PDB file of N, CA, C and O in Angstrom, chain B, residues numbered from 101:
ATOM      1  N   MET B 101     193.486  14.639  71.219  1.00  0.00           N
ATOM      2  CA  MET B 101     192.767  13.595  70.522  1.00  0.00           C
ATOM      3  C   MET B 101     191.280  13.968  70.421  1.00  0.00           C
ATOM      4  O   MET B 101     190.666  14.327  71.426  1.00  0.00           O
ATOM      5  N   THR B 102     190.713  13.887  69.242  1.00  0.00           N
ATOM      6  CA  THR B 102     189.317  14.225  69.020  1.00  0.00           C
ATOM      7  C   THR B 102     188.438  13.018  69.302  1.00  0.00           C
ATOM      8  O   THR B 102     188.695  11.921  68.805  1.00  0.00           O
ATOM      9  N   GLU B 103     187.398  13.226  70.101  1.00  0.00           N
ATOM     10  CA  GLU B 103     186.409  12.175  70.345  1.00  0.00           C
ATOM     11  C   GLU B 103     185.392  12.242  69.229  1.00  0.00           C
ATOM     12  O   GLU B 103     184.588  13.173  69.178  1.00  0.00           O
ATOM     13  N   ARG B 104     185.414  11.262  68.326  1.00  0.00           N
ATOM     14  CA  ARG B 104     184.506  11.240  67.182  1.00  0.00           C
ATOM     15  C   ARG B 104     183.696   9.954  67.220  1.00  0.00           C
ATOM     16  O   ARG B 104     184.217   8.885  67.539  1.00  0.00           O
ATOM     17  N   ILE B 105     182.412  10.072  66.891  1.00  0.00           N
ATOM     18  CA  ILE B 105     181.536   8.910  66.846  1.00  0.00           C
ATOM     19  C   ILE B 105     180.764   8.955  65.536  1.00  0.00           C
ATOM     20  O   ILE B 105     180.432  10.031  65.039  1.00  0.00           O
ATOM     21  N   SER B 106     180.482   7.787  64.984  1.00  0.00           N
ATOM     22  CA  SER B 106     179.701   7.693  63.762  1.00  0.00           C
ATOM     23  C   SER B 106     178.766   6.499  63.896  1.00  0.00           C
ATOM     24  O   SER B 106     179.191   5.415  64.296  1.00  0.00           O
ATOM     25  N   VAL B 107     177.500   6.694  63.564  1.00  0.00           N
ATOM     26  CA  VAL B 107     176.506   5.618  63.621  1.00  0.00           C
ATOM     27  C   VAL B 107     175.709   5.614  62.323  1.00  0.00           C
ATOM     28  O   VAL B 107     175.578   6.638  61.652  1.00  0.00           O
ATOM     29  N   SER B 108     175.180   4.440  61.984  1.00  0.00           N
ATOM     30  CA  SER B 108     174.399   4.286  60.767  1.00  0.00           C
ATOM     31  C   SER B 108     173.221   3.370  61.059  1.00  0.00           C
ATOM     32  O   SER B 108     173.353   2.414  61.824  1.00  0.00           O
ATOM     33  N   ALA B 109     172.080   3.650  60.463  1.00  0.00           N
ATOM     34  CA  ALA B 109     170.885   2.824  60.667  1.00  0.00           C
ATOM     35  C   ALA B 109     170.190   2.599  59.327  1.00  0.00           C
ATOM     36  O   ALA B 109     170.170   3.489  58.477  1.00  0.00           O
ATOM     37  N   PRO B 110     169.620   1.403  59.140  1.00  0.00           N
ATOM     38  CA  PRO B 110     168.920   1.124  57.880  1.00  0.00           C
ATOM     39  C   PRO B 110     167.591   1.865  57.805  1.00  0.00           C
ATOM     40  O   PRO B 110     166.984   2.193  58.825  1.00  0.00           O
ATOM     41  N   GLY B 111     167.160   2.118  56.587  1.00  0.00           N
ATOM     42  CA  GLY B 111     165.872   2.760  56.385  1.00  0.00           C
ATOM     43  C   GLY B 111     164.754   1.730  56.360  1.00  0.00           C
ATOM     44  O   GLY B 111     164.994   0.546  56.123  1.00  0.00           O
ATOM     45  N   ARG B 112     163.541   2.183  56.604  1.00  0.00           N
ATOM     46  CA  ARG B 112     162.366   1.318  56.519  1.00  0.00           C
ATOM     47  C   ARG B 112     161.185   2.144  56.046  1.00  0.00           C
ATOM     48  O   ARG B 112     161.170   3.370  56.153  1.00  0.00           O
ATOM     49  N   ILE B 113     160.223   1.453  55.534  1.00  0.00           N
ATOM     50  CA  ILE B 113     158.983   2.096  55.131  1.00  0.00           C
ATOM     51  C   ILE B 113     157.847   1.329  55.782  1.00  0.00           C
ATOM     52  O   ILE B 113     157.873   0.099  55.824  1.00  0.00           O
ATOM     53  N   CYS B 114     156.871   2.026  56.279  1.00  0.00           N
ATOM     54  CA  CYS B 114     155.697   1.375  56.874  1.00  0.00           C
ATOM     55  C   CYS B 114     154.631   1.246  55.794  1.00  0.00           C
ATOM     56  O   CYS B 114     154.126   2.243  55.278  1.00  0.00           O
ATOM     57  N   LEU B 115     154.301   0.021  55.465  1.00  0.00           N
ATOM     58  CA  LEU B 115     153.243  -0.229  54.495  1.00  0.00           C
ATOM     59  C   LEU B 115     151.881  -0.064  55.145  1.00  0.00           C
ATOM     60  O   LEU B 115     150.891   0.234  54.477  1.00  0.00           O
ATOM     61  N   PHE B 116     151.843  -0.263  56.468  1.00  0.00           N
ATOM     62  CA  PHE B 116     150.624  -0.100  57.246  1.00  0.00           C
ATOM     63  C   PHE B 116     151.025   0.223  58.669  1.00  0.00           C
ATOM     64  O   PHE B 116     151.933  -0.412  59.204  1.00  0.00           O
ATOM     65  N   GLY B 117     150.383   1.183  59.296  1.00  0.00           N
ATOM     66  CA  GLY B 117     150.597   1.437  60.710  1.00  0.00           C
ATOM     67  C   GLY B 117     151.621   2.496  61.034  1.00  0.00           C
ATOM     68  O   GLY B 117     152.224   2.459  62.107  1.00  0.00           O
ATOM     69  N   GLU B 118     151.836   3.441  60.139  1.00  0.00           N
ATOM     70  CA  GLU B 118     152.758   4.543  60.429  1.00  0.00           C
ATOM     71  C   GLU B 118     152.398   5.197  61.757  1.00  0.00           C
ATOM     72  O   GLU B 118     151.228   5.505  61.981  1.00  0.00           O
ATOM     73  N   HIS B 119     153.354   5.415  62.635  1.00  0.00           N
ATOM     74  CA  HIS B 119     153.196   6.036  63.956  1.00  0.00           C
ATOM     75  C   HIS B 119     152.460   5.138  64.960  1.00  0.00           C
ATOM     76  O   HIS B 119     152.071   5.613  66.026  1.00  0.00           O
ATOM     77  N   GLN B 120     152.266   3.880  64.649  1.00  0.00           N
ATOM     78  CA  GLN B 120     151.582   2.990  65.592  1.00  0.00           C
ATOM     79  C   GLN B 120     152.560   2.171  66.417  1.00  0.00           C
ATOM     80  O   GLN B 120     152.195   1.677  67.485  1.00  0.00           O
ATOM     81  N   ASP B 121     153.797   2.013  65.949  1.00  0.00           N
ATOM     82  CA  ASP B 121     154.741   1.137  66.641  1.00  0.00           C
ATOM     83  C   ASP B 121     155.032   1.609  68.061  1.00  0.00           C
ATOM     84  O   ASP B 121     155.164   0.779  68.960  1.00  0.00           O
ATOM     85  N   TYR B 122     155.136   2.913  68.289  1.00  0.00           N
ATOM     86  CA  TYR B 122     155.411   3.392  69.644  1.00  0.00           C
ATOM     87  C   TYR B 122     154.190   3.290  70.552  1.00  0.00           C
ATOM     88  O   TYR B 122     154.297   3.503  71.760  1.00  0.00           O
ATOM     89  N   LEU B 123     153.027   2.966  69.978  1.00  0.00           N
ATOM     90  CA  LEU B 123     151.823   2.730  70.778  1.00  0.00           C
ATOM     91  C   LEU B 123     151.596   1.238  71.043  1.00  0.00           C
ATOM     92  O   LEU B 123     150.623   0.855  71.692  1.00  0.00           O
ATOM     93  N   GLY B 124     152.506   0.404  70.532  1.00  0.00           N
ATOM     94  CA  GLY B 124     152.376  -1.036  70.723  1.00  0.00           C
ATOM     95  C   GLY B 124     151.369  -1.676  69.791  1.00  0.00           C
ATOM     96  O   GLY B 124     150.935  -2.802  70.036  1.00  0.00           O
ATOM     97  N   LEU B 125     150.983  -0.982  68.717  1.00  0.00           N
ATOM     98  CA  LEU B 125     150.010  -1.505  67.765  1.00  0.00           C
ATOM     99  C   LEU B 125     150.737  -2.153  66.585  1.00  0.00           C
ATOM    100  O   LEU B 125     151.944  -1.980  66.412  1.00  0.00           O
ATOM    101  N   ASP B 126     149.985  -2.896  65.783  1.00  0.00           N
ATOM    102  CA  ASP B 126     150.564  -3.622  64.649  1.00  0.00           C
ATOM    103  C   ASP B 126     151.104  -2.674  63.581  1.00  0.00           C
ATOM    104  O   ASP B 126     150.542  -1.611  63.316  1.00  0.00           O
ATOM    105  N   VAL B 127     152.218  -3.098  62.978  1.00  0.00           N
ATOM    106  CA  VAL B 127     152.855  -2.366  61.900  1.00  0.00           C
ATOM    107  C   VAL B 127     153.320  -3.384  60.866  1.00  0.00           C
ATOM    108  O   VAL B 127     153.839  -4.442  61.222  1.00  0.00           O
ATOM    109  N   VAL B 128     153.136  -3.071  59.601  1.00  0.00           N
ATOM    110  CA  VAL B 128     153.700  -3.877  58.523  1.00  0.00           C
ATOM    111  C   VAL B 128     154.796  -3.005  57.906  1.00  0.00           C
ATOM    112  O   VAL B 128     154.508  -2.004  57.249  1.00  0.00           O
ATOM    113  N   ALA B 129     156.055  -3.396  58.125  1.00  0.00           N
ATOM    114  CA  ALA B 129     157.194  -2.604  57.677  1.00  0.00           C
ATOM    115  C   ALA B 129     158.029  -3.399  56.686  1.00  0.00           C
ATOM    116  O   ALA B 129     158.009  -4.630  56.678  1.00  0.00           O
ATOM    117  N   ALA B 130     158.761  -2.675  55.854  1.00  0.00           N
ATOM    118  CA  ALA B 130     159.672  -3.295  54.900  1.00  0.00           C
ATOM    119  C   ALA B 130     160.968  -2.483  54.872  1.00  0.00           C
ATOM    120  O   ALA B 130     160.958  -1.268  55.069  1.00  0.00           O
ATOM    121  N   ALA B 131     162.072  -3.170  54.628  1.00  0.00           N
ATOM    122  CA  ALA B 131     163.359  -2.492  54.520  1.00  0.00           C
ATOM    123  C   ALA B 131     163.472  -1.803  53.166  1.00  0.00           C
ATOM    124  O   ALA B 131     162.899  -2.257  52.176  1.00  0.00           O
ATOM    125  N   VAL B 132     164.207  -0.720  53.136  1.00  0.00           N
ATOM    126  CA  VAL B 132     164.512  -0.030  51.885  1.00  0.00           C
ATOM    127  C   VAL B 132     166.027   0.055  51.755  1.00  0.00           C
ATOM    128  O   VAL B 132     166.750  -0.022  52.748  1.00  0.00           O
ATOM    129  N   GLY B 133     166.490   0.210  50.548  1.00  0.00           N
ATOM    130  CA  GLY B 133     167.929   0.230  50.301  1.00  0.00           C
ATOM    131  C   GLY B 133     168.581   1.570  50.583  1.00  0.00           C
ATOM    132  O   GLY B 133     169.410   2.033  49.801  1.00  0.00           O
ATOM    133  N   LEU B 134     168.217   2.195  51.686  1.00  0.00           N
ATOM    134  CA  LEU B 134     168.793   3.474  52.087  1.00  0.00           C
ATOM    135  C   LEU B 134     169.242   3.398  53.541  1.00  0.00           C
ATOM    136  O   LEU B 134     168.719   2.592  54.311  1.00  0.00           O
ATOM    137  N   ARG B 135     170.190   4.216  53.913  1.00  0.00           N
ATOM    138  CA  ARG B 135     170.653   4.287  55.294  1.00  0.00           C
ATOM    139  C   ARG B 135     170.788   5.753  55.689  1.00  0.00           C
ATOM    140  O   ARG B 135     170.917   6.631  54.836  1.00  0.00           O
ATOM    141  N   ILE B 136     170.755   5.996  56.977  1.00  0.00           N
ATOM    142  CA  ILE B 136     171.081   7.322  57.492  1.00  0.00           C
ATOM    143  C   ILE B 136     172.347   7.164  58.325  1.00  0.00           C
ATOM    144  O   ILE B 136     172.464   6.240  59.130  1.00  0.00           O
ATOM    145  N   THR B 137     173.275   8.062  58.124  1.00  0.00           N
ATOM    146  CA  THR B 137     174.530   8.034  58.863  1.00  0.00           C
ATOM    147  C   THR B 137     174.706   9.379  59.558  1.00  0.00           C
ATOM    148  O   THR B 137     174.525  10.434  58.949  1.00  0.00           O
ATOM    149  N   VAL B 138     175.060   9.329  60.827  1.00  0.00           N
ATOM    150  CA  VAL B 138     175.295  10.537  61.615  1.00  0.00           C
ATOM    151  C   VAL B 138     176.669  10.408  62.248  1.00  0.00           C
ATOM    152  O   VAL B 138     177.006   9.368  62.813  1.00  0.00           O
ATOM    153  N   SER B 139     177.454  11.459  62.153  1.00  0.00           N
ATOM    154  CA  SER B 139     178.755  11.451  62.807  1.00  0.00           C
ATOM    155  C   SER B 139     178.954  12.787  63.504  1.00  0.00           C
ATOM    156  O   SER B 139     178.383  13.805  63.113  1.00  0.00           O
ATOM    157  N   GLY B 140     179.761  12.761  64.527  1.00  0.00           N
ATOM    158  CA  GLY B 140     179.986  13.992  65.272  1.00  0.00           C
ATOM    159  C   GLY B 140     181.217  13.906  66.136  1.00  0.00           C
ATOM    160  O   GLY B 140     181.849  12.857  66.263  1.00  0.00           O
ATOM    161  N   GLU B 141     181.535  15.020  66.718  1.00  0.00           N
ATOM    162  CA  GLU B 141     182.673  15.078  67.641  1.00  0.00           C
ATOM    163  C   GLU B 141     182.367  16.051  68.762  1.00  0.00           C
ATOM    164  O   GLU B 141     181.588  16.990  68.602  1.00  0.00           O
ATOM    165  N   ARG B 142     182.992  15.808  69.891  1.00  0.00           N
ATOM    166  CA  ARG B 142     182.804  16.648  71.075  1.00  0.00           C
ATOM    167  C   ARG B 142     183.409  18.023  70.844  1.00  0.00           C
ATOM    168  O   ARG B 142     184.484  18.160  70.260  1.00  0.00           O
ATOM    169  N   ARG B 143     182.694  19.037  71.317  1.00  0.00           N
ATOM    170  CA  ARG B 143     183.173  20.415  71.251  1.00  0.00           C
ATOM    171  C   ARG B 143     183.532  20.889  72.655  1.00  0.00           C
ATOM    172  O   ARG B 143     183.031  20.360  73.646  1.00  0.00           O
ATOM    173  N   LYS B 144     184.393  21.877  72.728  1.00  0.00           N
ATOM    174  CA  LYS B 144     184.788  22.409  74.032  1.00  0.00           C
ATOM    175  C   LYS B 144     183.830  23.486  74.522  1.00  0.00           C
ATOM    176  O   LYS B 144     183.783  23.776  75.718  1.00  0.00           O
ATOM    177  N   ASP B 145     183.059  24.086  73.603  1.00  0.00           N
ATOM    178  CA  ASP B 145     182.110  25.113  74.026  1.00  0.00           C
ATOM    179  C   ASP B 145     180.725  24.485  74.225  1.00  0.00           C
ATOM    180  O   ASP B 145     180.582  23.268  74.114  1.00  0.00           O
ATOM    181  N   ARG B 146     179.724  25.286  74.513  1.00  0.00           N
ATOM    182  CA  ARG B 146     178.362  24.809  74.787  1.00  0.00           C
ATOM    183  C   ARG B 146     177.472  25.009  73.561  1.00  0.00           C
ATOM    184  O   ARG B 146     176.302  25.371  73.694  1.00  0.00           O
ATOM    185  N   THR B 147     178.022  24.775  72.371  1.00  0.00           N
ATOM    186  CA  THR B 147     177.276  24.959  71.126  1.00  0.00           C
ATOM    187  C   THR B 147     177.058  23.623  70.443  1.00  0.00           C
ATOM    188  O   THR B 147     177.996  22.849  70.252  1.00  0.00           O
ATOM    189  N   PHE B 148     175.807  23.357  70.076  1.00  0.00           N
ATOM    190  CA  PHE B 148     175.439  22.164  69.323  1.00  0.00           C
ATOM    191  C   PHE B 148     175.343  22.598  67.866  1.00  0.00           C
ATOM    192  O   PHE B 148     174.548  23.476  67.530  1.00  0.00           O
ATOM    193  N   VAL B 149     176.153  21.986  66.997  1.00  0.00           N
ATOM    194  CA  VAL B 149     176.191  22.374  65.584  1.00  0.00           C
ATOM    195  C   VAL B 149     175.818  21.161  64.746  1.00  0.00           C
ATOM    196  O   VAL B 149     176.356  20.072  64.944  1.00  0.00           O
ATOM    197  N   ILE B 150     174.896  21.350  63.810  1.00  0.00           N
ATOM    198  CA  ILE B 150     174.511  20.277  62.916  1.00  0.00           C
ATOM    199  C   ILE B 150     174.528  20.815  61.486  1.00  0.00           C
ATOM    200  O   ILE B 150     173.885  21.817  61.173  1.00  0.00           O
ATOM    201  N   ASP B 151     175.282  20.122  60.624  1.00  0.00           N
ATOM    202  CA  ASP B 151     175.314  20.458  59.202  1.00  0.00           C
ATOM    203  C   ASP B 151     174.316  19.567  58.482  1.00  0.00           C
ATOM    204  O   ASP B 151     174.260  18.361  58.726  1.00  0.00           O
ATOM    205  N   LEU B 152     173.532  20.159  57.599  1.00  0.00           N
ATOM    206  CA  LEU B 152     172.510  19.446  56.830  1.00  0.00           C
ATOM    207  C   LEU B 152     172.825  19.625  55.343  1.00  0.00           C
ATOM    208  O   LEU B 152     172.176  20.420  54.663  1.00  0.00           O
ATOM    209  N   PRO B 153     173.826  18.884  54.834  1.00  0.00           N
ATOM    210  CA  PRO B 153     174.274  19.127  53.459  1.00  0.00           C
ATOM    211  C   PRO B 153     173.219  18.824  52.402  1.00  0.00           C
ATOM    212  O   PRO B 153     173.258  19.401  51.315  1.00  0.00           O
ATOM    213  N   ASP B 154     172.284  17.936  52.697  1.00  0.00           N
ATOM    214  CA  ASP B 154     171.256  17.604  51.698  1.00  0.00           C
ATOM    215  C   ASP B 154     170.294  18.751  51.435  1.00  0.00           C
ATOM    216  O   ASP B 154     169.694  18.819  50.362  1.00  0.00           O
ATOM    217  N   VAL B 155     170.138  19.657  52.398  1.00  0.00           N
ATOM    218  CA  VAL B 155     169.260  20.820  52.204  1.00  0.00           C
ATOM    219  C   VAL B 155     170.038  22.142  52.268  1.00  0.00           C
ATOM    220  O   VAL B 155     169.440  23.218  52.265  1.00  0.00           O
ATOM    221  N   GLY B 156     171.366  22.054  52.326  1.00  0.00           N
ATOM    222  CA  GLY B 156     172.200  23.252  52.330  1.00  0.00           C
ATOM    223  C   GLY B 156     171.997  24.135  53.547  1.00  0.00           C
ATOM    224  O   GLY B 156     172.006  25.361  53.436  1.00  0.00           O
ATOM    225  N   ALA B 157     171.815  23.522  54.707  1.00  0.00           N
ATOM    226  CA  ALA B 157     171.560  24.300  55.925  1.00  0.00           C
ATOM    227  C   ALA B 157     172.541  23.930  57.028  1.00  0.00           C
ATOM    228  O   ALA B 157     173.211  22.899  56.969  1.00  0.00           O
ATOM    229  N   ARG B 158     172.609  24.783  58.022  1.00  0.00           N
ATOM    230  CA  ARG B 158     173.452  24.561  59.205  1.00  0.00           C
ATOM    231  C   ARG B 158     172.726  25.161  60.401  1.00  0.00           C
ATOM    232  O   ARG B 158     172.219  26.281  60.328  1.00  0.00           O
ATOM    233  N   GLU B 159     172.675  24.415  61.500  1.00  0.00           N
ATOM    234  CA  GLU B 159     172.063  24.899  62.749  1.00  0.00           C
ATOM    235  C   GLU B 159     173.163  25.035  63.791  1.00  0.00           C
ATOM    236  O   GLU B 159     173.983  24.132  63.955  1.00  0.00           O
ATOM    237  N   GLU B 160     173.183  26.151  64.488  1.00  0.00           N
ATOM    238  CA  GLU B 160     174.096  26.358  65.613  1.00  0.00           C
ATOM    239  C   GLU B 160     173.246  26.773  66.801  1.00  0.00           C
ATOM    240  O   GLU B 160     172.597  27.819  66.769  1.00  0.00           O
ATOM    241  N   ILE B 161     173.246  25.964  67.840  1.00  0.00           N
ATOM    242  CA  ILE B 161     172.391  26.184  69.000  1.00  0.00           C
ATOM    243  C   ILE B 161     173.269  26.265  70.240  1.00  0.00           C
ATOM    244  O   ILE B 161     173.977  25.312  70.563  1.00  0.00           O
ATOM    245  N   VAL B 162     173.226  27.396  70.936  1.00  0.00           N
ATOM    246  CA  VAL B 162     173.966  27.557  72.185  1.00  0.00           C
ATOM    247  C   VAL B 162     173.143  26.904  73.295  1.00  0.00           C
ATOM    248  O   VAL B 162     171.986  27.263  73.511  1.00  0.00           O
ATOM    249  N   LEU B 163     173.744  25.949  73.992  1.00  0.00           N
ATOM    250  CA  LEU B 163     173.054  25.186  75.035  1.00  0.00           C
ATOM    251  C   LEU B 163     173.135  25.922  76.364  1.00  0.00           C
ATOM    252  O   LEU B 163     173.982  25.621  77.205  1.00  0.00           O
ATOM    253  N   ALA B 164     172.249  26.884  76.540  1.00  0.00           N
ATOM    254  CA  ALA B 164     172.198  27.664  77.769  1.00  0.00           C
ATOM    255  C   ALA B 164     170.733  27.825  78.157  1.00  0.00           C
ATOM    256  O   ALA B 164     169.993  28.553  77.497  1.00  0.00           O
ATOM    257  N   GLY B 165     170.316  27.157  79.212  1.00  0.00           N
ATOM    258  CA  GLY B 165     168.927  27.244  79.651  1.00  0.00           C
ATOM    259  C   GLY B 165     167.984  26.517  78.710  1.00  0.00           C
ATOM    260  O   GLY B 165     168.414  25.797  77.810  1.00  0.00           O
ATOM    261  N   GLU B 166     166.688  26.718  78.934  1.00  0.00           N
ATOM    262  CA  GLU B 166     165.660  26.105  78.088  1.00  0.00           C
ATOM    263  C   GLU B 166     165.730  26.730  76.696  1.00  0.00           C
ATOM    264  O   GLU B 166     165.763  27.953  76.563  1.00  0.00           O
ATOM    265  N   LEU B 167     165.752  25.901  75.670  1.00  0.00           N
ATOM    266  CA  LEU B 167     165.869  26.386  74.304  1.00  0.00           C
ATOM    267  C   LEU B 167     164.506  26.798  73.756  1.00  0.00           C
ATOM    268  O   LEU B 167     163.543  26.034  73.827  1.00  0.00           O
ATOM    269  N   ALA B 168     164.434  27.993  73.216  1.00  0.00           N
ATOM    270  CA  ALA B 168     163.206  28.459  72.560  1.00  0.00           C
ATOM    271  C   ALA B 168     163.130  27.835  71.178  1.00  0.00           C
ATOM    272  O   ALA B 168     164.152  27.669  70.512  1.00  0.00           O
ATOM    273  N   TYR B 169     161.924  27.488  70.743  1.00  0.00           N
ATOM    274  CA  TYR B 169     161.744  26.858  69.448  1.00  0.00           C
ATOM    275  C   TYR B 169     161.814  27.899  68.336  1.00  0.00           C
ATOM    276  O   TYR B 169     161.271  28.996  68.463  1.00  0.00           O
ATOM    277  N   ALA B 170     162.490  27.540  67.244  1.00  0.00           N
ATOM    278  CA  ALA B 170     162.657  28.447  66.113  1.00  0.00           C
ATOM    279  C   ALA B 170     161.487  28.364  65.141  1.00  0.00           C
ATOM    280  O   ALA B 170     161.276  29.285  64.353  1.00  0.00           O
ATOM    281  N   ASN B 171     160.723  27.270  65.184  1.00  0.00           N
ATOM    282  CA  ASN B 171     159.550  27.126  64.327  1.00  0.00           C
ATOM    283  C   ASN B 171     158.539  26.203  65.008  1.00  0.00           C
ATOM    284  O   ASN B 171     158.814  25.655  66.075  1.00  0.00           O
ATOM    285  N   LYS B 172     157.375  26.035  64.390  1.00  0.00           N
ATOM    286  CA  LYS B 172     156.276  25.303  65.025  1.00  0.00           C
ATOM    287  C   LYS B 172     156.645  23.859  65.389  1.00  0.00           C
ATOM    288  O   LYS B 172     156.300  23.403  66.479  1.00  0.00           O
ATOM    289  N   ARG B 173     157.317  23.152  64.531  1.00  0.00           N
ATOM    290  CA  ARG B 173     157.692  21.756  64.786  1.00  0.00           C
ATOM    291  C   ARG B 173     159.204  21.636  64.889  1.00  0.00           C
ATOM    292  O   ARG B 173     159.835  20.981  64.059  1.00  0.00           O
ATOM    293  N   ASP B 174     159.772  22.248  65.879  1.00  0.00           N
ATOM    294  CA  ASP B 174     161.224  22.261  66.067  1.00  0.00           C
ATOM    295  C   ASP B 174     161.645  21.035  66.880  1.00  0.00           C
ATOM    296  O   ASP B 174     161.917  21.130  68.077  1.00  0.00           O
ATOM    297  N   TYR B 175     161.692  19.893  66.209  1.00  0.00           N
ATOM    298  CA  TYR B 175     161.982  18.635  66.888  1.00  0.00           C
ATOM    299  C   TYR B 175     163.409  18.567  67.429  1.00  0.00           C
ATOM    300  O   TYR B 175     163.652  17.912  68.443  1.00  0.00           O
ATOM    301  N   LEU B 176     164.343  19.228  66.775  1.00  0.00           N
ATOM    302  CA  LEU B 176     165.728  19.217  67.252  1.00  0.00           C
ATOM    303  C   LEU B 176     165.837  19.895  68.616  1.00  0.00           C
ATOM    304  O   LEU B 176     166.366  19.305  69.558  1.00  0.00           O
ATOM    305  N   ARG B 177     165.341  21.131  68.730  1.00  0.00           N
ATOM    306  CA  ARG B 177     165.421  21.831  70.020  1.00  0.00           C
ATOM    307  C   ARG B 177     164.565  21.148  71.084  1.00  0.00           C
ATOM    308  O   ARG B 177     164.933  21.118  72.259  1.00  0.00           O
ATOM    309  N   SER B 178     163.430  20.605  70.672  1.00  0.00           N
ATOM    310  CA  SER B 178     162.587  19.866  71.608  1.00  0.00           C
ATOM    311  C   SER B 178     163.333  18.656  72.168  1.00  0.00           C
ATOM    312  O   SER B 178     163.320  18.413  73.374  1.00  0.00           O
ATOM    313  N   GLY B 179     163.979  17.904  71.285  1.00  0.00           N
ATOM    314  CA  GLY B 179     164.761  16.739  71.727  1.00  0.00           C
ATOM    315  C   GLY B 179     165.910  17.133  72.644  1.00  0.00           C
ATOM    316  O   GLY B 179     166.177  16.450  73.632  1.00  0.00           O
ATOM    317  N   LEU B 180     166.594  18.237  72.322  1.00  0.00           N
ATOM    318  CA  LEU B 180     167.684  18.712  73.180  1.00  0.00           C
ATOM    319  C   LEU B 180     167.145  19.134  74.549  1.00  0.00           C
ATOM    320  O   LEU B 180     167.787  18.863  75.564  1.00  0.00           O
ATOM    321  N   ASN B 181     165.989  19.788  74.602  1.00  0.00           N
ATOM    322  CA  ASN B 181     165.383  20.166  75.886  1.00  0.00           C
ATOM    323  C   ASN B 181     165.063  18.925  76.716  1.00  0.00           C
ATOM    324  O   ASN B 181     165.324  18.899  77.919  1.00  0.00           O
ATOM    325  N   VAL B 182     164.503  17.906  76.086  1.00  0.00           N
ATOM    326  CA  VAL B 182     164.166  16.673  76.808  1.00  0.00           C
ATOM    327  C   VAL B 182     165.430  16.019  77.358  1.00  0.00           C
ATOM    328  O   VAL B 182     165.448  15.592  78.512  1.00  0.00           O
ATOM    329  N   LEU B 183     166.481  15.935  76.556  1.00  0.00           N
ATOM    330  CA  LEU B 183     167.739  15.337  77.018  1.00  0.00           C
ATOM    331  C   LEU B 183     168.336  16.118  78.186  1.00  0.00           C
ATOM    332  O   LEU B 183     168.832  15.519  79.140  1.00  0.00           O
ATOM    333  N   ARG B 184     168.292  17.429  78.119  1.00  0.00           N
ATOM    334  CA  ARG B 184     168.846  18.256  79.201  1.00  0.00           C
ATOM    335  C   ARG B 184     168.045  18.097  80.480  1.00  0.00           C
ATOM    336  O   ARG B 184     168.615  18.038  81.569  1.00  0.00           O
ATOM    337  N   ARG B 185     166.697  18.027  80.352  1.00  0.00           N
ATOM    338  CA  ARG B 185     165.855  17.824  81.542  1.00  0.00           C
ATOM    339  C   ARG B 185     166.130  16.474  82.189  1.00  0.00           C
ATOM    340  O   ARG B 185     165.958  16.311  83.397  1.00  0.00           O
ATOM    341  N   ALA B 186     166.558  15.507  81.384  1.00  0.00           N
ATOM    342  CA  ALA B 186     166.847  14.162  81.898  1.00  0.00           C
ATOM    343  C   ALA B 186     168.265  14.055  82.456  1.00  0.00           C
ATOM    344  O   ALA B 186     168.666  12.987  82.917  1.00  0.00           O
ATOM    345  N   GLY B 187     169.029  15.151  82.419  1.00  0.00           N
ATOM    346  CA  GLY B 187     170.357  15.148  83.020  1.00  0.00           C
ATOM    347  C   GLY B 187     171.502  14.990  82.049  1.00  0.00           C
ATOM    348  O   GLY B 187     172.650  14.885  82.482  1.00  0.00           O
ATOM    349  N   ALA B 188     171.240  14.968  80.752  1.00  0.00           N
ATOM    350  CA  ALA B 188     172.318  14.773  79.772  1.00  0.00           C
ATOM    351  C   ALA B 188     173.345  15.894  79.821  1.00  0.00           C
ATOM    352  O   ALA B 188     174.536  15.627  79.664  1.00  0.00           O
ATOM    353  N   ALA B 189     172.931  17.129  80.031  1.00  0.00           N
ATOM    354  CA  ALA B 189     173.868  18.251  80.043  1.00  0.00           C
ATOM    355  C   ALA B 189     174.784  18.231  81.258  1.00  0.00           C
ATOM    356  O   ALA B 189     175.926  18.686  81.196  1.00  0.00           O
ATOM    357  N   SER B 190     174.272  17.697  82.367  1.00  0.00           N
ATOM    358  CA  SER B 190     175.070  17.714  83.583  1.00  0.00           C
ATOM    359  C   SER B 190     176.004  16.521  83.696  1.00  0.00           C
ATOM    360  O   SER B 190     176.858  16.471  84.581  1.00  0.00           O
ATOM    361  N   GLY B 191     175.835  15.559  82.792  1.00  0.00           N
ATOM    362  CA  GLY B 191     176.677  14.362  82.860  1.00  0.00           C
ATOM    363  C   GLY B 191     176.134  13.309  83.800  1.00  0.00           C
ATOM    364  O   GLY B 191     176.711  12.227  83.902  1.00  0.00           O
ATOM    365  N   SER B 192     175.026  13.598  84.502  1.00  0.00           N
ATOM    366  CA  SER B 192     174.449  12.596  85.390  1.00  0.00           C
ATOM    367  C   SER B 192     173.569  11.650  84.585  1.00  0.00           C
ATOM    368  O   SER B 192     173.101  12.020  83.508  1.00  0.00           O
ATOM    369  N   PRO B 193     173.332  10.431  85.083  1.00  0.00           N
ATOM    370  CA  PRO B 193     172.512   9.485  84.340  1.00  0.00           C
ATOM    371  C   PRO B 193     171.061   9.956  84.235  1.00  0.00           C
ATOM    372  O   PRO B 193     170.572  10.664  85.116  1.00  0.00           O
ATOM    373  N   PRO B 194     170.358   9.555  83.137  1.00  0.00           N
ATOM    374  CA  PRO B 194     168.946   9.934  82.996  1.00  0.00           C
ATOM    375  C   PRO B 194     168.085   9.400  84.129  1.00  0.00           C
ATOM    376  O   PRO B 194     168.380   8.353  84.706  1.00  0.00           O
ATOM    377  N   ARG B 195     167.010  10.132  84.445  1.00  0.00           N
ATOM    378  CA  ARG B 195     166.073   9.691  85.483  1.00  0.00           C
ATOM    379  C   ARG B 195     165.158   8.625  84.961  1.00  0.00           C
ATOM    380  O   ARG B 195     164.302   8.133  85.696  1.00  0.00           O
TER     381      ARG B 195
END
């Protein structure tokens, strides 16, 4: 049996205060008629694979040790490093 998960979130646009919400500052936001949907399934190996059909790309990242960044703003590998440091790879709860 394949473990598959799919999530969807509505889009928004910040009319004022972009990047201020995580600082606890005021933001004027509005909903937009777009959504982002992400789906995935568990793999048996230690490879994280993401297909990006809108830009015709595919990333395959072997999860072994600290991940080196492939470019200056490699948010995907950075996020994976943070999750692993918090215990996500070992199955233990985050600190």
